[in-house]
C-alpha positions in Angstrom: -30.8 -13.7 -27.5 -32.4 -13.6 -24.1 -31.1 -11.4 -20.8 -30.8 -15.0 -18.7 -28.3 -16.9 -21.7 -26.2 -13.4 -22.2 -25.6 -13.2 -18.4 -24.7 -16.8 -17.7 -22.5 -16.8 -20.7 -21.0 -13.4 -19.6 -20.5 -15.3 -15.9 -18.7 -18.1 -17.7 -15.9 -15.6 -19.2 -15.3 -14.3 -15.8 -11.9 -14.3 -14.5 -10.8 -17.2 -11.8 -7.9 -18.2 -10.1 -6.7 -21.8 -9.7 -3.8 -22.8 -7.8 -1.6 -25.4 -8.8 2.1 -26.7 -8.0 4.3 -24.3 -10.4 2.0 -21.2 -9.6 2.5 -21.9 -5.8 6.1 -22.2 -6.4 6.7 -19.2 -8.5 4.6 -16.8 -6.2 6.6 -18.1 -2.9 9.7 -17.2 -4.8 8.0 -13.6 -5.5 7.2 -13.4 -1.8 10.2 -14.2 -1.2 12.3 -11.0 -3.2 9.8 -8.8 -1.0 12.1 -10.1 1.9 15.4 -9.9 0.5 17.0 -6.4 2.5 17.9 -3.7 0.2 21.4 -4.5 -1.4 23.6 -2.9 -3.8 23.8 -5.8 -6.0 19.4 -7.1 -5.9 18.4 -10.4 -6.5 15.7 -10.4 -9.4 13.6 -12.7 -11.3 12.9 -14.2 -14.8 9.3 -15.5 -15.2 9.7 -17.3 -18.6 6.9 -19.4 -20.6 5.3 -20.0 -23.7 2.7 -17.6 -24.7 -0.4 -17.9 -23.3 0.9 -20.5 -20.5 -0.2 -18.3 -17.7 2.8 -16.3 -16.9 1.4 -12.7 -16.2 -1.3 -14.3 -14.2 1.1 -15.7 -12.1 2.2 -11.9 -12.0 -1.0 -10.2 -11.9 -1.8 -12.9 -9.0 1.3 -11.9 -6.7 0.4 -8.0 -7.4 -3.0 -8.6 -6.0 -2.1 -9.6 -3.2 0.2 -6.5 -2.1 -1.6 -3.6 -2.7 -0.8 -0.7 -2.1 -1.1 0.2 1.5 -0.6 3.2 4.0 1.4 4.0 6.9 2.4 6.5 9.6 5.6 8.1 9.3 8.2 10.1 11.6 5.6 13.0 11.2 2.8 11.8 12.2 1.2 11.7 8.4 -0.3 8.9 6.9 2.0 8.1 3.7 1.1 5.4 0.6 3.7 2.8 0.4 3.7 0.6 -2.7 5.8 -2.7 -2.3 5.4 -3.5 -6.2 4.6 -1.9 -9.6 4.4 -3.5 -12.5 3.8 -2.2 -16.4 3.9 -3.8 -20.0 7.3 -3.1 -21.5 7.5 -0.2 -24.1 7.4 -1.4 -27.6 10.8 0.0 -28.3 13.9 -0.2 -26.3 13.7 3.7 -25.0 15.1 5.1 -22.1 12.0 8.0 -22.6 9.2 5.4 -22.9 10.2 3.4 -20.5 10.0 6.5 -18.3 7.0 7.4 -19.2 5.5 4.3 -19.1 6.2 4.0 -15.3 4.9 7.8 -14.5 2.1 6.7 -16.5 1.2 3.8 -14.1 2.1 6.0 -11.5 -0.2 8.8 -12.2 2.5 11.3 -12.5 2.1 14.3 -15.3 4.6 14.7 -17.4 5.2 17.2 -21.0 6.3 15.3 -24.0 9.1 17.6 -24.3 10.4 16.9 -21.2 14.4 16.2 -21.0 15.6 12.7 -20.2 17.3 13.7 -17.2 14.8 15.2 -15.3 12.4 12.1 -16.3 14.8 9.4 -14.4 14.9 12.1 -11.4 11.4 12.5 -11.4 10.6 8.3 -11.5 13.5 7.7 -8.8 12.1 10.0 -6.4 8.4 8.9 -6.6 10.0 5.3 -6.7 11.8 5.9 -2.8 8.9 7.8 -1.7 6.8 4.9 -2.6 8.8 2.5 -0.9 9.1 0.2 -3.9 10.5 -2.9 -3.7 10.0 -4.6 -6.8 9.4 -4.0 -10.3 7.8 -6.1 -12.8 8.4 -5.6 -16.4 5.7 -7.7 -18.5 6.0 -9.0 -22.2 9.8 -8.1 -21.8 10.9 -9.8 -25.0 8.5 -7.4 -27.6 11.0 -4.9 -26.0 14.4 -6.6 -26.1 13.8 -8.3 -29.5 12.6 -5.2 -31.3 16.0 -3.5 -32.0 20.0 -4.7 -32.4 21.9 -5.5 -30.0 23.4 -1.8 -29.2 19.9 -0.9 -28.3 18.9 -4.5 -26.1 22.7 -3.3 -25.0 21.3 0.3 -23.5 17.9 -0.7 -22.4 19.5 -3.5 -20.4 21.9 -1.2 -18.7 18.9 0.9 -18.0 17.0 -1.9 -16.6 20.4 -2.6 -14.5 21.1 1.0 -13.2 17.0 1.5 -12.3 17.7 -1.9 -9.6 21.1 -0.4 -8.7 20.2 3.0 -8.3 17.0 2.1 -6.1 18.1 -1.0 -5.0 15.0 -3.0 -5.7 14.8 -6.4 -7.7 13.3 -6.3 -11.1 11.2 -9.3 -12.0 10.9 -9.8 -16.2 8.2 -11.6 -17.5 8.6 -13.0 -20.8 9.0 -15.7 -23.3 12.2 -17.6 -24.5 13.2 -14.7 -26.4 13.3 -13.0 -23.5 15.8 -15.7 -22.2 18.3 -15.2 -24.2 18.6 -11.9 -24.6 19.1 -11.7 -21.0 21.6 -14.1 -20.9 23.5 -11.9 -23.5 24.6 -9.7 -20.6 26.8 -11.7 -18.1 26.2 -9.5 -15.1 22.4 -9.6 -15.5 22.6 -13.5 -16.4 24.2 -13.7 -12.7 21.4 -11.5 -11.0 18.3 -13.3 -12.5 17.5 -16.7 -11.4 14.4 -18.1 -13.6 11.1 -19.4 -12.9 10.2 -21.5 -16.1 6.1 -22.2 -16.4 6.6 -25.6 -18.1 3.9 -26.9 -20.9 1.4 -29.0 -19.1 1.3 -32.8 -19.2 -1.3 -35.3 -19.3 -0.9 -35.9 -15.2 -3.1 -35.8 -12.2 -2.1 -32.2 -12.1 -3.8 -31.5 -15.4 -6.6 -33.2 -14.5 -7.3 -31.4 -11.4 -7.1 -28.1 -13.2 -9.9 -29.1 -15.7 -11.5 -30.7 -12.7 -11.8 -27.5 -10.3 -12.7 -25.0 -13.5 -15.7 -27.0 -14.7 -17.3 -25.9 -11.1 -17.0 -22.4 -12.9 -19.1 -24.1 -16.0 -22.7 -23.4 -14.7 -25.4 -25.7 -16.9 -28.4 -27.4 -16.0 -27.2 -30.9 -16.7 -24.6 -32.8 -15.3 -21.4 -33.1 -17.3 -17.8 -34.3 -16.5 -14.4 -32.9 -18.0 -12.2 -35.1 -16.0 -14.0 -38.1 -17.7 -10.5 -39.6 -19.7 -11.7 -39.3 -23.4 -13.0 -36.2 -22.4 -9.6 -34.7 -20.9 -7.3 -36.2 -22.9 -9.1 -34.5 -25.9 -8.7 -31.5 -24.0 -5.3 -32.0 -23.2 -4.1 -32.4 -27.0 -6.2 -29.4 -28.5 -4.6 -27.1 -26.1 -1.3 -28.5 -26.5 0.3 -28.2 -22.7 -0.7 -24.4 -22.7 -2.9 -23.2 -19.4 -4.9 -20.4 -21.6 -5.7 -23.3 -24.2 -7.2 -25.4 -21.7 -9.4 -22.2 -20.4 -10.4 -21.0 -23.5 -11.7 -24.6 -24.7 -13.7 -25.2 -21.8 -15.2 -21.7 -21.7 -16.0 -21.7 -25.3 -17.7 -25.4 -24.5 -19.7 -23.7 -21.9 -20.6 -21.4 -24.2 -21.5 -23.6 -26.8 -23.8 -25.8 -24.6 -25.8 -22.8 -23.4 -26.2 -21.3 -27.4 -27.5 -24.7 -28.6 -29.7 -25.6 -26.0 -27.7 -28.8 -24.8 -26.9 -27.6 -21.6 -24.1 -30.3 -21.0 -20.7 -31.1 -22.7 -19.4 -34.2 -24.1 -17.2 -35.4 -26.9 -19.6 -33.8 -29.9 -19.1 -30.1 -28.0 -15.3 -29.9 -28.3 -16.3 -30.9 -32.1 -18.9 -28.6 -32.4 -16.6 -25.2 -31.1 -15.0 -22.5 -33.1 -11.7 -23.7 -32.0 -8.3 -23.9 -33.7 -5.4 -25.3 -31.5 -2.3 -23.3 -30.9 0.0 -24.6 -34.1 -2.4 -24.2 -36.8 -3.1 -20.7 -36.1 0.5 -20.1 -37.7 0.1 -22.4 -40.3 0.2 -20.0 -43.6 -2.0 -22.4 -45.6 -4.8 -21.4 -43.9 -4.5 -18.0 -46.1 -4.7 -20.4 -48.7 -8.4 -20.8 -50.7 
């Protein structure tokens, strides 16, 4: 493969952000959380969607719009302000693991043998010093579904404690499993508003999405993904999931470059190495 082809394919796989109605609405909800005054009972949000339907990307987009900043404190010195902190939840619902994840993200050194009480003190102090207002917990279901009800309850109580103690908003990002676990605690269920990214429909929003994204695929010959036969085929293949549609378009672009065809047609969709999401979970694929 020539360097030119490698460069072009690498360009196709660069991430791009596209606004769409649901993402704009959810980011507006998240921005509203930033504007709320601190409260002993902070309002929080549960951001839900199917796997690979854009929930983490929306959360990261919100995070990127509010990077750490500096302000002058009452003594005339600059201090760092971090409005938002985002971590991926630990894979088991364990108090020390959560504090370790928070300290890793904040670049705070610690001993593996440190006591939980000391960990808690260090983390809460750092949150206050940085004036963090929102803690985003990504992949919340991974933590909540890896243990029995008692461990789930302990972890949920820990989240509630951090939120109450610091008077900060919690944004949980997860799938429907996270929804059911959060709703098992009446107090948390009342505190968490729900923001849902639904599966895509074959409508004007979908056509607009792929029409916009095709602009990032640079080929030598013209192509049109919004042409009805092609757009409907892409829609059916991706089964309503945003991440799938982006993957399909990228695979088509890569195939067009590698094959030398330099365009995308219905036959391109047949040629790419892609399995629809529902079939990836089909155990018959393991059979000879």
